All heavy atoms as an XYZ file, in Angstrom:
848
protein
N       0.800     -1.184      0.014
C       0.025     -0.019      0.042
C       0.857      1.266      0.037
O       0.555      2.205     -0.631
C      -0.939     -0.039      1.205
C      -1.987      1.047      1.118
S      -3.370      0.925      2.228
C      -2.758      0.189      3.735
N       1.958      1.274      0.722
C       2.809      2.443      0.776
C       3.468      2.739     -0.592
O       3.876      3.858     -0.841
C       3.892      2.380      1.864
O       4.712      1.290      1.627
N       3.619      1.679     -1.493
C       4.151      1.966     -2.799
C       3.215      2.901     -3.595
O       3.743      3.771     -4.340
C       4.292      0.596     -3.596
C       5.405     -0.207     -3.068
O       6.265      0.194     -2.335
O       5.388     -1.446     -3.406
N       1.916      2.769     -3.441
C       1.028      3.660     -4.129
C       1.189      5.121     -3.643
O       1.265      6.015     -4.405
C      -0.414      3.172     -3.953
C      -1.436      4.195     -4.451
C      -0.638      1.868     -4.631
N       1.272      5.216     -2.346
C       1.478      6.546     -1.740
C       2.824      7.175     -2.183
O       2.914      8.299     -2.433
C       1.402      6.545     -0.224
C      -0.050      6.353      0.373
C       0.128      6.230      1.855
C      -0.859      7.536      0.023
N       3.828      6.343     -2.230
C       5.179      6.796     -2.597
C       5.116      7.261     -4.081
O       5.644      8.331     -4.462
C       6.158      5.643     -2.491
O       7.466      6.068     -2.897
N       4.472      6.434     -4.974
C       4.331      6.870     -6.398
C       3.532      8.105     -6.545
O       3.877      9.003     -7.315
C       3.741      5.716     -7.150
C       4.683      4.500     -7.337
C       3.894      3.333     -7.992
O       2.647      3.278     -8.030
N       4.667      2.397     -8.481
N       2.450      8.143     -5.835
C       1.603      9.367     -5.842
C       2.306     10.614     -5.402
O       2.225     11.670     -5.978
C       0.284      9.157     -5.152
C      -0.763     10.265     -5.210
C      -1.098     10.620     -6.633
C      -1.994      9.823     -4.418
N       3.076     10.481     -4.327
C       3.848     11.593     -3.837
C       4.851     12.102     -4.889
O       4.957     13.344     -5.081
C       4.626     11.101     -2.555
O       3.679     10.872     -1.557
C       5.573     12.232     -2.056
N       5.498     11.188     -5.541
C       6.473     11.587     -6.584
C       5.738     12.266     -7.773
O       6.215     13.336     -8.202
C       7.145     10.318     -7.146
C       8.203     10.648     -8.169
C       8.915      9.407     -8.705
O       8.772      8.321     -8.144
N       9.654      9.514     -9.774
N       4.580     11.776     -8.213
C       3.847     12.383     -9.282
C       3.408     13.771     -8.890
O       3.451     14.763     -9.635
C       2.654     11.476     -9.756
C       3.245     10.172    -10.370
C       1.704     12.208    -10.636
C       2.182      9.162    -10.572
N       2.861     13.899     -7.652
C       2.379     15.174     -7.169
C       3.481     16.264     -7.140
O       3.268     17.412     -7.556
C       1.687     15.105     -5.792
C       0.386     14.293     -5.777
C      -0.041     14.159     -4.310
C      -0.657     14.988     -6.577
N       4.643     15.817     -6.703
C       5.783     16.757     -6.674
C       6.242     17.175     -8.033
O       6.486     18.328     -8.354
C       6.919     16.150     -5.866
C       8.023     17.124     -5.539
C       7.605     18.364     -4.715
O       6.641     18.205     -3.976
O       8.223     19.444     -4.865
N       6.303     16.201     -9.005
C       6.598     16.488    -10.371
C       5.655     17.495    -10.976
O       6.099     18.459    -11.604
C       6.680     15.287    -11.155
C       7.838     14.310    -10.913
C       7.696     12.917    -11.566
O       6.719     12.730    -12.314
O       8.605     12.097    -11.325
N       4.437     17.309    -10.755
C       3.375     18.178    -11.341
C       3.410     19.505    -10.667
O       3.166     20.511    -11.293
C       2.023     17.486    -11.292
C       2.091     16.314    -12.196
C       0.711     15.788    -12.631
N       0.970     14.642    -13.439
C       0.124     13.616    -13.546
N      -0.924     13.560    -12.826
N       0.418     12.607    -14.316
N       3.687     19.580     -9.415
C       3.846     20.850     -8.665
C       4.983     21.670     -9.210
O       4.872     22.825     -9.419
C       4.073     20.503     -7.189
C       4.275     21.736     -6.341
C       4.581     21.353     -4.880
C       5.058     22.526     -4.065
N       5.456     22.058     -2.717
N       6.119     21.005     -9.525
C       7.291     21.732     -9.895
C       7.349     22.025    -11.395
O       7.791     23.081    -11.748
C       8.566     20.818     -9.560
C       8.740     20.601     -8.092
C       8.962     21.808     -7.253
O       9.533     22.774     -7.740
N       8.485     21.789     -6.070
N       6.883     21.127    -12.249
C       7.184     21.239    -13.641
C       6.009     21.280    -14.587
O       6.157     21.569    -15.767
C       8.130     20.135    -14.064
N       4.869     20.883    -14.134
C       3.715     20.724    -15.030
C       3.023     22.150    -15.336
O       3.140     23.084    -14.523
C       2.600     19.865    -14.469
N       2.424     22.185    -16.515
C       1.729     23.436    -16.915
C       0.319     23.350    -16.313
O      -0.345     22.353    -16.416
C       1.682     23.423    -18.411
C       0.964     24.629    -19.020
O       0.852     25.678    -18.294
O       0.480     24.526    -20.139
N      -0.011     24.513    -15.769
C      -1.396     24.574    -15.101
C      -2.568     24.392    -16.110
O      -3.651     24.016    -15.670
C      -1.556     25.912    -14.356
N      -2.260     24.609    -17.331
C      -3.328     24.392    -18.313
C      -3.495     22.902    -18.746
O      -4.560     22.577    -19.309
C      -3.017     25.168    -19.659
C      -3.053     26.690    -19.444
O      -3.885     27.131    -18.564
O      -2.360     27.394    -20.153
N      -2.558     22.095    -18.391
C      -2.674     20.710    -18.742
C      -2.589     19.767    -17.587
O      -2.716     18.495    -17.710
C      -1.530     20.292    -19.699
O      -0.247     20.469    -19.135
N      -2.388     20.237    -16.377
C      -2.357     19.418    -15.136
C      -3.297     19.979    -14.067
O      -3.143     21.154    -13.704
C      -0.934     19.396    -14.644
O      -0.895     18.852    -13.316
N      -4.190     19.117    -13.627
C      -5.106     19.457    -12.569
C      -4.292     19.823    -11.280
O      -4.648     20.833    -10.656
C      -6.027     18.315    -12.305
C      -7.022     18.564    -11.152
C      -7.953     19.558    -11.254
C      -6.938     17.809    -10.005
C      -8.852     19.831    -10.206
C      -7.820     18.075     -8.965
C      -8.763     19.096     -9.038
O      -9.627     19.319     -8.031
N      -3.293     19.081    -10.928
C      -2.583     19.294     -9.770
C      -1.862     20.666     -9.828
O      -1.878     21.529     -8.948
C      -1.513     18.163     -9.481
C      -0.581     18.566     -8.387
C      -2.247     16.913     -9.169
N      -1.196     20.918    -10.999
C      -0.516     22.216    -11.200
C      -1.456     23.325    -11.157
O      -1.178     24.425    -10.622
C       0.229     22.208    -12.516
N      -2.683     23.182    -11.663
C      -3.667     24.204    -11.611
C      -4.109     24.515    -10.168
O      -4.307     25.720     -9.805
C      -4.882     23.921    -12.571
O      -5.655     22.850    -11.941
N      -4.264     23.505     -9.368
C      -4.594     23.780     -7.951
C      -3.491     24.502     -7.258
O      -3.762     25.443     -6.489
C      -4.772     22.414     -7.293
C      -6.168     21.691     -7.485
C      -6.133     20.352     -6.857
C      -7.292     22.538     -7.014
N      -2.187     24.120     -7.466
C      -1.120     24.816     -6.866
C      -1.093     26.241     -7.354
O      -0.773     27.141     -6.526
C       0.237     24.097     -7.110
C       0.466     22.850     -6.342
N       0.617     22.938     -5.013
C       0.525     21.539     -6.689
C       0.846     21.708     -4.570
N       0.778     20.850     -5.554
N      -1.326     26.516     -8.571
C      -1.349     27.868     -9.120
C      -2.440     28.718     -8.436
O      -2.269     29.891     -8.180
C      -1.527     27.833    -10.626
C      -1.509     29.199    -11.284
C      -1.579     29.121    -12.796
C      -1.536     30.544    -13.368
N      -1.676     30.502    -14.829
N      -3.580     28.049     -8.137
C      -4.693     28.805     -7.580
C      -4.411     29.126     -6.085
O      -5.092     29.986     -5.460
C      -6.032     28.053     -7.730
C      -6.436     28.029     -9.160
C      -7.657     27.128     -9.377
C      -8.017     27.032    -10.860
N      -9.050     26.024    -11.057
N      -3.554     28.344     -5.504
C      -3.088     28.585     -4.085
C      -3.831     27.759     -3.045
O      -4.737     26.979     -3.266
N      -3.340     27.854     -1.777
C      -3.765     27.087     -0.690
C      -5.281     27.171     -0.436
O      -5.971     26.174     -0.170
C      -3.058     27.404      0.631
C      -3.375     26.595      1.792
C      -3.104     25.102      1.569
C      -2.549     27.117      3.021
N      -5.855     28.393     -0.525
C      -7.316     28.485     -0.251
C      -8.156     27.654     -1.215
O      -9.120     27.004     -0.733
C      -7.730     29.984     -0.369
O      -7.218     30.711      0.665
N      -7.751     27.563     -2.508
C      -8.543     26.778     -3.441
C      -8.317     25.288     -3.110
O      -9.274     24.505     -3.180
C      -8.105     27.027     -4.875
C      -8.795     26.188     -5.914
C     -10.284     26.515     -5.875
C     -11.046     25.764     -6.932
N     -12.483     26.016     -6.924
N      -7.137     24.906     -2.724
C      -6.848     23.444     -2.333
C      -7.699     23.117     -1.102
O      -8.290     22.063     -1.060
C      -5.321     23.267     -2.146
C      -4.564     23.501     -3.415
C      -5.060     21.887     -1.500
C      -3.097     23.614     -3.261
N      -7.760     24.007     -0.144
C      -8.448     23.754      1.109
C     -10.001     23.627      0.753
O     -10.698     22.861      1.347
C      -8.202     24.880      2.123
C      -6.769     24.890      2.650
C      -6.624     26.075      3.605
C      -6.400     23.549      3.344
N     -10.382     24.518     -0.170
C     -11.832     24.371     -0.578
C     -12.100     22.963     -1.099
O     -13.160     22.424     -0.836
C     -12.098     25.459     -1.640
C     -13.499     25.459     -2.213
C     -13.583     26.537     -3.289
O     -13.098     27.689     -3.074
O     -14.185     26.249     -4.331
N     -11.250     22.460     -1.920
C     -11.376     21.105     -2.473
C     -11.322     20.022     -1.391
O     -12.183     19.134     -1.364
C     -10.348     20.834     -3.545
C     -10.515     21.587     -4.837
C     -11.819     21.359     -5.500
C     -11.975     19.916     -5.919
N     -13.330     19.596     -6.590
N     -10.476     20.195     -0.425
C     -10.374     19.239      0.700
C     -11.744     19.264      1.466
O     -12.308     18.182      1.762
C      -9.217     19.623      1.657
C      -9.300     18.687      2.929
C      -7.880     19.326      0.934
N     -12.215     20.383      1.769
C     -13.588     20.532      2.393
C     -14.672     19.947      1.607
O     -15.505     19.188      2.136
N     -14.670     20.217      0.322
C     -15.730     19.698     -0.486
C     -15.672     18.134     -0.556
O     -16.713     17.455     -0.415
C     -15.519     20.174     -1.970
C     -16.387     19.604     -3.023
C     -15.956     20.128     -4.414
O     -15.668     21.389     -4.549
O     -15.952     19.310     -5.348
N     -14.486     17.570     -0.590
C     -14.392     16.183     -0.705
C     -14.703     15.517      0.676
O     -15.237     14.432      0.737
C     -12.901     15.746     -1.144
C     -12.569     16.144     -2.564
C     -13.516     15.662     -3.635
O     -14.293     14.690     -3.458
O     -13.467     16.251     -4.711
N     -14.448     16.190      1.732
C     -14.781     15.712      3.131
C     -16.270     15.597      3.204
O     -16.816     14.591      3.697
C     -14.207     16.637      4.225
N     -16.997     16.644      2.753
C     -18.471     16.603      2.822
C     -18.980     15.470      1.991
O     -19.879     14.728      2.358
C     -19.017     17.929      2.390
C     -20.561     17.883      2.240
C     -18.670     19.057      3.422
N     -18.453     15.322      0.778
C     -18.934     14.228     -0.098
C     -18.613     12.869      0.437
O     -19.425     11.985      0.286
C     -18.271     14.411     -1.463
C     -18.768     15.571     -2.239
C     -18.087     15.834     -3.568
O     -17.184     15.059     -4.003
O     -18.458     16.826     -4.236
N     -17.525     12.718      1.198
C     -17.219     11.459      1.811
C     -18.221     11.169      2.982
O     -18.632     10.016      3.093
C     -15.739     11.526      2.396
O     -14.866     11.808      1.328
C     -15.339     10.192      3.077
N     -18.513     12.163      3.704
C     -19.465     12.027      4.802
C     -20.823     11.579      4.251
O     -21.471     10.626      4.813
C     -19.587     13.260      5.622
C     -18.329     13.531      6.405
C     -20.825     13.224      6.550
C     -18.203     14.974      6.939
N     -21.373     12.242      3.216
C     -22.613     11.897      2.557
C     -22.539     10.465      2.102
O     -23.551      9.691      2.260
C     -22.940     12.938      1.519
C     -23.271     14.261      2.208
C     -24.163     12.432      0.683
C     -23.325     15.430      1.151
N     -21.473     10.117      1.448
C     -21.399      8.742      0.892
C     -21.369      7.701      1.960
O     -21.914      6.663      1.796
C     -20.120      8.606     -0.027
N     -20.700      7.993      3.089
C     -20.700      7.063      4.256
C     -22.098      6.889      4.799
O     -22.519      5.673      5.103
C     -19.742      7.561      5.313
N     -22.859      7.951      4.879
C     -24.216      7.827      5.389
C     -25.067      7.049      4.478
O     -25.816      6.162      4.876
C     -24.801      9.246      5.585
C     -24.169     10.101      6.697
C     -24.434      9.558      8.065
C     -25.605     10.256      8.614
N     -25.921      9.746      9.933
N     -24.884      7.294      3.115
C     -25.631      6.542      2.112
C     -25.252      5.085      2.162
O     -26.124      4.185      2.007
C     -25.365      7.088      0.711
C     -25.992      8.471      0.521
O     -26.900      8.867      1.318
O     -25.602      9.078     -0.515
N     -23.938      4.734      2.329
C     -23.438      3.389      2.366
C     -24.041      2.644      3.580
O     -24.339      1.493      3.525
C     -21.961      3.311      2.436
N     -24.207      3.322      4.719
C     -24.781      2.705      5.860
C     -26.187      2.144      5.569
O     -26.606      1.105      5.999
C     -24.748      3.632      6.980
C     -25.300      3.022      8.315
C     -25.301      3.967      9.488
O     -25.417      5.192      9.355
N     -25.138      3.404     10.680
N     -26.950      2.936      4.785
C     -28.302      2.525      4.473
C     -28.398      1.543      3.320
O     -29.222      0.649      3.314
C     -29.153      3.745      4.126
C     -29.289      4.649      5.332
N     -30.055      4.351      6.384
C     -28.812      5.926      5.543
C     -30.003      5.350      7.294
N     -29.219      6.288      6.761
N     -27.464      1.674      2.304
C     -27.589      0.887      1.116
C     -26.749     -0.459      1.235
O     -27.014     -1.437      0.522
C     -27.089      1.582     -0.108
O     -25.703      1.750     -0.054
N     -25.726     -0.450      2.044
C     -24.864     -1.577      2.170
C     -23.832     -1.628      1.085
O     -22.980     -2.551      0.969
N     -23.814     -0.585      0.227
C     -22.865     -0.493     -0.936
C     -21.799      0.560     -0.582
O     -22.094      1.683     -0.498
C     -23.629     -0.100     -2.185
C     -22.639      0.012     -3.428
O     -21.439     -0.198     -3.308
O     -23.183      0.334     -4.497
N     -20.569      0.100     -0.393
C     -19.463      1.027     -0.008
C     -18.670      1.640     -1.175
O     -17.766      2.315     -0.923
C     -18.474      0.281      0.919
C     -19.092     -0.076      2.231
O     -19.989      0.553      2.745
N     -18.575     -1.104      2.856
N     -19.045      1.316     -2.384
C     -18.252      1.752     -3.591
C     -18.107      3.290     -3.595
O     -17.038      3.800     -3.860
C     -18.839      1.210     -4.845
O     -20.160      1.656     -5.056
N     -19.202      4.058     -3.340
C     -19.148      5.478     -3.426
C     -18.267      6.034     -2.247
O     -17.562      7.031     -2.505
C     -20.562      6.183     -3.380
C     -21.308      5.981     -4.685
O     -20.620      5.679     -5.737
O     -22.505      6.240     -4.776
N     -18.365      5.502     -1.069
C     -17.520      6.074      0.024
C     -16.027      5.755     -0.179
O     -15.222      6.600      0.084
C     -18.099      5.473      1.397
C     -17.658      4.080      1.601
C     -17.491      6.349      2.486
N     -15.785      4.613     -0.857
C     -14.402      4.352     -1.210
C     -13.880      5.355     -2.220
O     -12.795      5.964     -2.138
C     -14.174      2.881     -1.715
C     -14.434      1.930     -0.506
C     -12.848      2.676     -2.320
C     -14.640      0.531     -0.874
N     -14.741      5.618     -3.227
C     -14.401      6.596     -4.307
C     -14.189      7.972     -3.726
O     -13.235      8.674     -4.023
C     -15.540      6.616     -5.350
C     -15.300      7.560     -6.471
C     -14.645      7.123     -7.620
C     -15.721      8.817     -6.455
C     -14.426      7.956     -8.713
C     -15.460      9.734     -7.500
C     -14.826      9.272     -8.633
O     -14.579     10.166     -9.668
N     -15.112      8.371     -2.852
C     -15.003      9.768     -2.238
C     -13.795      9.851     -1.331
O     -13.216     10.913     -1.166
C     -16.287     10.148     -1.609
C     -17.468     10.349     -2.546
C     -17.298     11.348     -3.593
O     -16.440     12.265     -3.523
O     -18.044     11.295     -4.559
N     -13.554      8.779     -0.599
C     -12.410      8.807      0.294
C     -11.067      8.887     -0.458
O     -10.151      9.619      0.004
C     -12.341      7.493      1.203
O     -13.546      7.480      1.965
C     -11.176      7.492      2.130
N     -10.997      8.206     -1.613
C      -9.818      8.432     -2.526
C      -9.726      9.844     -2.911
O      -8.543     10.367     -2.915
C      -9.970      7.488     -3.704
N     -10.801     10.531     -3.336
C     -10.747     11.912     -3.660
C     -10.279     12.766     -2.463
O      -9.448     13.712     -2.637
C     -12.112     12.510     -4.108
C     -12.472     12.056     -5.523
O     -11.571     11.557     -6.239
O     -13.633     12.282     -5.947
N     -10.765     12.459     -1.250
C     -10.365     13.229     -0.088
C      -8.870     13.022      0.230
O      -8.163     14.036      0.467
C     -11.165     12.787      1.126
C     -10.874     13.360      2.525
C     -10.925     14.907      2.464
C     -11.750     12.801      3.607
N      -8.379     11.783      0.144
C      -6.956     11.569      0.396
C      -6.152     12.309     -0.654
O      -5.097     12.870     -0.325
C      -6.656     10.031      0.382
C      -7.160      9.292      1.521
C      -8.036      9.687      2.545
C      -6.791      7.915      1.876
N      -8.206      8.709      3.482
C      -7.425      7.630      3.054
C      -5.988      7.013      1.234
C      -7.346      6.367      3.700
C      -5.842      5.726      1.868
C      -6.485      5.470      3.005
N      -6.578     12.210     -1.954
C      -5.827     12.802     -3.012
C      -5.662     14.332     -2.786
O      -4.585     14.884     -2.800
C      -6.513     12.528     -4.363
C      -5.861     13.305     -5.458
C      -4.761     12.784     -6.086
C      -6.315     14.522     -5.901
C      -4.157     13.399     -7.181
C      -5.749     15.221     -6.955
C      -4.603     14.696     -7.585
N      -6.741     14.980     -2.507
C      -6.747     16.417     -2.304
C      -5.956     16.789     -0.993
O      -5.303     17.812     -0.931
C      -8.127     17.027     -2.303
C      -8.678     17.066     -3.725
N      -9.407     15.987     -4.251
C      -8.584     18.024     -4.685
C      -9.709     16.295     -5.507
N      -9.235     17.532     -5.771
N      -6.071     15.903      0.021
C      -5.225     16.146      1.219
C      -3.718     16.084      0.928
O      -2.967     16.823      1.466
C      -5.629     15.076      2.336
O      -6.966     15.307      2.731
N      -3.422     15.093      0.056
C      -1.968     15.021     -0.384
C      -1.483     16.181     -1.177
O      -0.392     16.616     -1.004
C      -1.741     13.724     -1.129
C      -1.806     12.369     -0.277
C      -1.846     11.194     -1.184
C      -0.686     12.314      0.804
N      -2.411     16.761     -2.011
C      -2.072     17.977     -2.710
C      -1.855     19.103     -1.724
O      -0.903     19.814     -1.848
C      -3.215     18.327     -3.701
C      -2.942     19.732     -4.387
C      -3.237     17.327     -4.889
N      -2.724     19.169     -0.690
C      -2.529     20.185      0.393
C      -1.196     20.084      1.045
O      -0.508     21.049      1.242
C      -3.675     20.070      1.369
C      -3.563     21.011      2.594
S      -4.704     20.431      3.937
C      -4.030     18.828      4.351
N      -0.814     18.821      1.408
C       0.417     18.576      2.080
C       1.571     19.006      1.143
O       2.523     19.663      1.627
C       0.497     17.130      2.524
C      -0.336     16.688      3.688
C      -0.285     15.169      3.801
C       0.140     17.368      4.993
N       1.530     18.696     -0.099
C       2.500     19.021     -1.065
C       2.664     20.516     -1.181
O       3.789     21.059     -1.140
C       2.144     18.440     -2.407
O       3.033     18.901     -3.443
N       1.531     21.220     -1.172
C       1.603     22.669     -1.259
C       2.271     23.261     -0.042
O       2.936     24.277     -0.137
C       0.183     23.238     -1.348
C       0.118     24.647     -1.804
N       0.250     25.000     -3.124
C      -0.028     25.835     -1.132
C       0.146     26.367     -3.215
N       0.012     26.807     -2.011
N       2.206     22.623      1.057
C       2.868     23.101      2.377
C       4.193     22.486      2.531
O       4.853     22.746      3.593
C       1.956     22.726      3.540
C       0.582     23.379      3.547
C      -0.320     22.796      4.624
C       0.691     24.894      3.660
N       4.737     21.803      1.464
C       6.081     21.235      1.600
C       6.164     19.959      2.330
O       7.325     19.515      2.700
N       5.051     19.279      2.524
C       5.098     17.945      3.193
C       4.629     16.861      2.206
O       4.236     17.182      1.090
C       4.167     17.916      4.461
C       4.571     18.967      5.507
C       5.861     18.486      6.269
O       6.320     17.323      6.090
O       6.366     19.277      7.016
N       4.609     15.637      2.687
C       4.084     14.527      1.852
C       3.553     13.443      2.682
O       3.487     13.543      3.945
C       5.113     14.048      0.864
C       6.331     13.355      1.547
O       6.125     12.779      2.648
O       7.434     13.445      0.976
N       3.088     12.336      2.092
C       2.408     11.324      2.796
C       3.336     10.692      3.879
O       2.811     10.162      4.921
C       2.002     10.209      1.800
N       4.594     10.722      3.726
C       5.499     10.082      4.670
C       5.405     10.825      6.042
O       5.548     10.177      7.125
C       6.974     10.122      4.224
O       7.469     11.432      4.077
N       5.118     12.055      6.032
C       4.961     12.771      7.351
C       3.708     12.277      8.090
O       3.841     12.098      9.305
C       4.886     14.285      7.082
N       2.720     11.943      7.363
C       1.386     11.433      7.992
C       1.611     10.008      8.429
O       1.287      9.597      9.516
C       0.307     11.592      7.006
C      -0.994     10.978      7.587
C       0.003     12.982      6.659
N       2.329      9.200      7.635
C       2.631      7.815      7.955
C       3.527      7.768      9.169
O       3.272      6.915     10.057
C       3.264      7.083      6.746
C       2.333      6.895      5.615
C       3.162      6.247      4.383
C       1.164      5.998      5.896
N       4.484      8.664      9.276
C       5.324      8.720     10.443
C       4.556      9.036     11.693
O       4.829      8.551     12.790
C       6.492      9.693     10.231
C       7.507      9.198      9.252
O       7.581      8.020      8.977
N       8.252     10.095      8.665
N       3.585      9.963     11.554
C       2.780     10.369     12.751
C       1.907      9.252     13.168
O       1.785      8.947     14.320
C       1.981     11.560     12.403
C       0.915     11.941     13.503
C       1.615     12.259     14.814
O       2.827     12.574     14.901
O       0.901     12.286     15.867
N       1.332      8.487     12.205
C       0.524      7.316     12.545
C       1.350      6.231     13.160
O       0.913      5.599     14.164
C      -0.178      6.749     11.219
C      -1.324      7.643     10.689
C      -1.739      7.115      9.332
C      -2.524      7.704     11.635
N       2.584      6.010     12.704
C       3.482      5.039     13.286
C       3.789      5.390     14.751
O       3.879      4.480     15.601
C       4.691      4.879     12.476
N       3.973      6.700     14.945
C       4.274      7.190     16.319
C       3.231      6.808     17.301
O       3.457      6.531     18.476
C       4.565      8.682     16.287
C       4.946      9.329     17.648
C       4.935     10.821     17.583
N       3.592     11.415     17.555
C       2.752     11.504     18.590
N       3.168     11.103     19.839
N       1.554     12.015     18.474
N       2.007      6.778     16.798
C       0.900      6.479     17.694
C       0.535      5.020     17.979
O      -0.347      4.678     18.744
C      -0.420      7.128     17.041
C      -0.317      8.635     16.914
C      -1.503      9.195     16.297
N      -1.485     10.588     16.062
C      -2.451     11.319     15.604
N      -3.635     10.771     15.372
N      -2.285     12.571     15.372
N       1.282      4.141     17.331
C       0.967      2.664     17.482
C       0.964      2.197     18.873
O       0.119      1.406     19.281
C       2.015      1.855     16.648
C       1.468      1.579     15.237
C       2.239      1.951     14.149
C       0.263      0.935     15.047
C       1.810      1.729     12.899
C      -0.142      0.728     13.695
C       0.644      1.028     12.678
N       1.883      2.557     19.665
C       1.972      2.025     21.090
C       1.186      2.838     22.102
O       1.465      2.801     23.282
C       3.470      1.921     21.518
C       4.152      0.878     20.659
O       3.528     -0.064     20.296
O       5.384      1.083     20.394
N       0.214      3.573     21.653
C      -0.496      4.485     22.503
C      -2.011      4.356     22.244
O      -2.360      4.296     21.041
C      -0.017      5.935     22.141
C      -0.611      7.047     22.748
S       0.022      8.669     22.179
C       1.786      8.464     22.307
N      -2.846      4.323     23.176
C      -4.294      4.254     22.990
C      -4.724      5.571     22.435
O      -4.073      6.666     22.603
C      -4.948      3.960     24.314
O      -5.113      5.122     25.118
N      -5.860      5.581     21.813
C      -6.414      6.754     21.233
C      -6.714      7.836     22.308
O      -6.504      9.005     22.193
N      -7.168      7.387     23.449
C      -7.492      8.245     24.575
C      -6.171      8.863     25.166
O      -6.118     10.090     25.527
C      -8.262      7.607     25.680
C      -9.654      7.091     25.289
C     -10.205      6.262     26.455
C     -10.527      8.207     24.912
N      -5.164      8.053     25.255
C      -3.855      8.534     25.693
C      -3.225      9.577     24.749
O      -2.720     10.534     25.187
C      -2.897      7.321     25.854
C      -1.580      7.581     26.439
C      -0.674      6.391     26.483
O      -0.967      5.297     25.832
O       0.356      6.456     27.190
N      -3.355      9.276     23.446
C      -2.817     10.221     22.441
C      -3.554     11.522     22.501
O      -2.958     12.612     22.473
C      -2.974      9.576     21.009
C      -2.270     10.404     19.951
C      -2.992     11.604     19.456
O      -4.244     11.629     19.427
O      -2.383     12.618     19.091
N      -4.872     11.518     22.571
C      -5.634     12.700     22.693
C      -5.306     13.471     23.939
O      -5.134     14.724     23.921
C      -7.133     12.341     22.710
C      -8.018     13.564     22.556
C      -9.420     13.161     22.436
C     -10.342     14.412     22.257
N     -11.751     14.088     22.057
N      -5.091     12.846     25.085
C      -4.698     13.512     26.314
C      -3.301     14.141     26.221
O      -3.033     15.140     26.922
C      -4.829     12.589     27.473
N      -2.451     13.591     25.398
C      -1.027     14.059     25.306
C      -0.869     15.347     24.494
O       0.140     15.996     24.502
C      -0.176     12.989     24.723
O      -0.335     12.812     23.427
N      -1.912     15.717     23.741
C      -1.826     16.873     22.861
C      -1.729     18.134     23.700
O      -2.325     18.282     24.770
C      -3.052     17.002     21.982
C      -3.199     15.892     21.015
C      -4.467     16.081     20.187
N      -4.767     14.770     19.513
C      -5.964     14.597     18.843
N      -6.882     15.539     18.829
N      -6.138     13.453     18.271
N      -0.967     19.103     23.176
C      -0.920     20.419     23.814
C      -2.190     21.053     23.669
O      -2.806     21.135     22.624
C       0.204     21.249     23.213
C       1.537     20.671     23.505
O       1.747     20.037     24.472
N       2.524     20.936     22.615
N      -2.660     21.720     24.767
C      -3.934     22.451     24.701
C      -3.770     23.860     24.437
O      -2.801     24.507     24.780
C      -4.702     22.154     25.974
C      -5.105     20.713     26.123
C      -5.982     20.488     27.316
C      -6.251     18.991     27.388
N      -7.274     18.562     28.234
């Protein structure tokens, strides 16, 4: 699974650095700036929530998987725009392995 994230990270960086905004969706998002990227992350989050609610009733998870992929993709574009990538998130998740969710939440700075 991390191979997919690694490949996607590389493609996102290439398109951020060298692609033409007229021919690359990722380049066009970077050109429009962080606010547009965040708008897309928010839009995809809402679509994911709606798809999850629909999936609970229908028993069909295909739309929630599709929307989650869009959400992850746009979140990765956001991270790229901020100079980060999927490895930073994976490292944070790995850091949390030996800690309960309640313990992790209590350890956050308030």
